[in-house]
C-alpha positions, 0 to 999 in steps of 0.5 A: 812328096805331099803338100806342105801345110803351115798352121799359123796361131794368132795368140794373145793369152795363155802361152801354156795352152798355145804350146799345148795346141802346137804340140797337138798339131804336130802330133796330128800332122808331123810334117806341118810347120807351126807359127805362133804369132803374138804381140805380147811382152817378152817372156810371153812365148819364148823361142826355146819353149816353142821349139820344144813344142815343134813350133816357131815364134813371130814376136810382133810389134803390131798389137791388134785391136778388136774390130780394127784393121790391125787384126787384118794387118796381123793376119797378113803379117803372119801369112807373109812370115809363113811364106818367107820361112817355109813357102807352104802349099797351104796355110791355116789361120786359127786362134791361139785358143783353138784346139784340133777336133779332127785328124789333121793329116786326114783333113789335109788330104781332103783339102788337097783333093777339094780343088779349092784355093781357099776354105772360108765360112761365109755369112750371107746375111745383109751387112750393108751398114758395115760398108755404106758408112765409114767407121773409125775406132775411137782411141781409148783415151787422150786428145785424139779420143776427145777430138773424135767424141766432140766431132761425133757430138757435132755431127749429131747436132747437125741432124744426122738420121743415125747416131754418129757414135756407136758402141761396137762391142765391150769398151770399143766405140766407133765414129761413123759417117755416110760413105760416098761412092761404091766399094772397090769390089763386092763386099762379102763377110764371114769367119776370120779363120781360114785355110788358104792355098799358096795362090790365095795367100799371094792374092791377099798379100797383094791386096794388102799392098793396094792403098785403095783397097786397104783404105776402104776396108780399114774404114769398114766395120770389123774389116777382119770379117770381110777383107779375105772374103771380099778379096778372094771371091773377087779373084777370078782365078781362085776357087773359094769353097764354103767350109769352116776352119774353126767351129765356134759356139755363141750364147744366144744371139750374141755373135760378137764373142764365142763362148768357152767350149765344154764337153757337151759341145764335142758332138757339134764341133765334130759334126761341123767338119771344121778341123779346129774349135774355139775357144778352148780355155785351160781349166773350163775347156780341159774336159772338151780337149780330153774328150775330143783327143780321145775320139781323134786318137781312136780314129787314127788308130783304126785308120788304114792310112796309118 
């Protein structure tokens, strides 16, 4: 019996596109499990529709916020749920706006043969400011937001060398102050989307229960991009391989949000080696999905493994 795979899709918009991705995953990997994790209102993704697409639903009460520890918590919640339901050999974490760009069955064989425990796309640039300062997300409104904004103004009046209040992206504001002491483990950063062995999942879930580790990463900037990379690279019994799980394209130097993929992005997505690409949005991304599906189906038809 071959290795078992579970695909976890973290979803928040466009249920029909999510279901289409689930169906495509099951076409390309018929024995795989698919978990659709979301925190939207009832009716967004119902269990019968998911079952018809070959998937299961995790409707969570935990609503993640961009740039916040809640994104890591959502990932850990989904990993724990996939382990509870199926205990797969490998768990693949992608977005609900991802679309497969490779034959997943063939890619899964490559993953197993790699000898790695985790496939992560690293970012080796210097991000010291993300952990040398403590970062706190400012609530959108209310008394808590007012108190934090007043505290930020007071810190600035005291003559801090850097502004204490920062715009972290869109309408998200962060309050920061210098951190004292070294991090509990070496800080590393990279893509949130990941391919994880059973052992790597266990390491992440254990680290998520460690109060000191959780407190440190929750007070860093964009912890979703650093928690898994830092924890897994620091585990001496795990081998982490630098490989992408999801291809993304950005507009110019804006690395905060990936742009919608178009048919012209197919060659780059395929050349990346990643099994998925995002974001593929219904309407603007339909031509991309059709083109990449045709290429993958042609490869599958010609493959001697089938």
